C-alpha positions in Angstrom: -0.1 0.0 0.0 1.1 3.5 -0.8 -0.4 6.9 0.2 1.1 8.0 -3.2 -1.3 8.9 -6.1 -2.1 6.2 -8.5 0.2 7.5 -11.1 3.2 7.6 -8.6 2.3 4.1 -7.1 2.2 2.8 -10.7 5.6 4.4 -11.4 7.0 2.8 -8.2 5.6 -0.6 -9.2 7.3 -0.5 -12.6 10.5 1.0 -11.3 10.9 -2.0 -8.7 9.3 -4.4 -11.1 6.8 -5.8 -8.7 4.9 -8.7 -10.0 2.0 -8.1 -7.8 -0.5 -5.2 -7.4 0.4 -2.0 -5.4 -2.5 -0.2 -3.8 -2.8 3.5 -4.1 -4.4 4.8 -0.8 -4.1 8.5 -1.3 -7.1 9.1 0.9 -5.5 6.6 3.6 -8.8 4.7 3.8 -7.0 1.3 3.7 -4.2 2.6 5.8 -6.7 3.3 8.6 -8.7 0.0 8.2 -5.5 -2.1 8.2 -3.6 -0.1 10.7 -0.6 0.4 8.5 0.0 4.1 9.6 3.7 4.8 10.2 5.1 4.2 13.6 7.3 7.2 13.2 6.2 10.9 14.1 7.5 12.1 10.8 4.8 13.7 8.7 4.4 12.9 4.9 5.3 15.4 2.2 2.0 17.0 2.3 1.9 17.1 6.2 -0.3 14.1 6.8 0.3 10.7 8.1 2.1 8.2 5.7 1.8 4.5 5.2 4.4 2.2 6.9 6.1 -0.3 4.6 3.7 -3.1 4.9 2.9 -6.2 2.7 -0.6 -7.8 3.2 -1.6 -10.9 1.4 -5.3 -11.2 1.1 -7.0 -14.3 -0.4 -9.9 -14.3 -2.8 -12.4 -14.4 0.1 -11.0 -11.3 1.6 -9.1 -13.0 4.5 -5.8 -11.7 5.4 -3.4 -14.5 5.1 0.0 -12.8 5.9 1.3 -9.5 7.0 5.0 -8.4 6.8 5.6 -5.1 8.6 9.1 -4.4 10.3 9.1 -1.8 13.1 12.1 -0.3 11.2 10.6 1.2 7.9 13.9 0.9 6.2 13.8 -2.9 6.6 11.7 -4.4 3.8 11.0 -8.0 2.7 12.6 -8.6 -0.8 10.4 -9.4 -3.9 11.8 -13.0 -3.7 10.6 -13.3 0.0 7.2 -12.0 -0.8 6.8 -14.3 -3.9 8.1 -17.3 -1.6 5.4 -16.5 1.0 2.7 -16.4 -1.8 3.8 -19.7 -3.1 3.7 -21.2 0.2 0.2 -19.8 0.9 -0.9 -21.1 -2.5 0.5 -24.6 -1.9 -1.5 -24.8 1.5 -4.7 -23.6 -0.2 -7.5 -26.2 -0.4 -7.8 -28.0 -3.7 -11.5 -26.7 -4.1 -10.0 -23.2 -4.5 -10.9 -21.9 -1.1 -8.3 -19.6 0.2 -6.8 -19.0 -3.2 -4.8 -15.9 -3.4 -5.8 -13.2 -6.0 
């Protein structure tokens, strides 16, 4: 999730070459729902709160299956680690398709 505009979030996704969606949460709706507000007292560029670096894997039923959030915003999981977690969750999904990740 990013509090950046859709255009900037898209640019970041392409720059980092992420093989999964990046949510643009410019109005901070998801940030408040998933409680991913920064743990720092630093204000974002426009003066508001900003999103802490967080990866949330949500299955097709809307169930949160995994959250990665390091207290130190500078420490982030790698794309390889994220994909490994996705594969692990897909392998444990039921054959009926329940729990399948989007």
